[in-house]
C-alpha positions as CSV (number, residue, x, y, z in Angstrom):
1,M,-37.9,48.1,-8.1
2,L,-34.8,46.4,-9.4
3,I,-32.2,47.8,-11.7
4,E,-29.7,46.2,-14.0
5,H,-26.8,44.5,-12.3
6,D,-28.7,43.9,-9.0
7,V,-27.9,40.6,-7.5
8,V,-31.2,38.7,-6.8
9,T,-32.5,35.4,-5.5
10,V,-35.6,33.6,-6.8
11,V,-38.2,33.3,-4.0
12,E,-40.2,30.4,-5.5
13,D,-39.4,27.3,-7.4
14,V,-39.6,27.7,-11.2
15,P,-39.3,24.0,-12.2
16,D,-39.9,24.6,-15.9
17,R,-36.8,26.8,-16.0
18,G,-34.7,24.6,-13.7
19,L,-34.7,27.1,-10.8
20,S,-35.2,26.5,-7.1
21,T,-35.9,28.9,-4.3
22,G,-32.7,30.5,-3.3
23,D,-30.9,30.4,-6.7
24,V,-28.9,33.5,-7.3
25,G,-28.4,35.6,-10.4
26,A,-27.9,39.1,-11.7
27,V,-30.4,41.3,-13.5
28,V,-29.3,41.8,-17.1
29,H,-32.3,43.6,-18.5
30,C,-35.3,45.5,-17.1
31,Y,-38.4,45.7,-19.2
32,P,-39.9,49.2,-19.5
33,D,-42.9,48.5,-17.3
34,R,-40.6,47.1,-14.6
35,E,-42.9,44.2,-14.2
36,A,-40.5,41.7,-15.7
37,Y,-36.7,41.2,-15.6
38,E,-34.2,39.1,-17.4
39,V,-31.9,37.4,-14.9
40,D,-28.7,35.5,-15.5
41,F,-28.7,32.8,-12.9
42,V,-25.5,31.0,-11.8
43,D,-24.7,27.7,-10.1
44,E,-22.5,27.3,-7.0
45,T,-19.3,27.5,-9.1
46,G,-20.4,30.8,-10.8
47,R,-21.2,29.2,-14.1
48,S,-24.3,30.5,-15.9
49,K,-27.4,28.4,-15.7
50,G,-29.0,30.6,-18.3
51,V,-31.0,33.8,-18.6
52,V,-34.6,33.6,-17.5
53,T,-37.4,36.2,-17.6
54,L,-39.2,36.5,-14.3
55,T,-41.6,39.0,-12.6
56,G,-40.6,41.2,-9.8
57,N,-42.7,39.2,-7.4
58,Q,-40.5,36.2,-8.1
59,L,-37.3,38.0,-7.1
60,L,-35.7,39.5,-4.1
61,R,-32.7,41.8,-4.2
62,L,-29.8,40.6,-2.1
63,N,-27.7,42.9,0.1
64,L,-24.1,41.8,-0.7
65,R,-22.8,43.4,2.5
66,S,-24.8,41.1,4.6
67,L,-23.6,38.1,2.6
68,V,-19.9,39.0,3.0
69,A,-20.0,40.0,6.7
């Protein structure tokens, strides 16, 4: 289960929203049933690509410690 402010990556292409596998964003809203999340995706410079609603199956929480190490 994801929570607000989790950093996530999308695990499948979502071409109609301009997302590719591996794009990174932050959860900005969790729907009450926790089956869908709004995620603010960013580009490689940190600029927002927009907020997209996705299901939990389309997202993977990133462990920032492993990214920094």
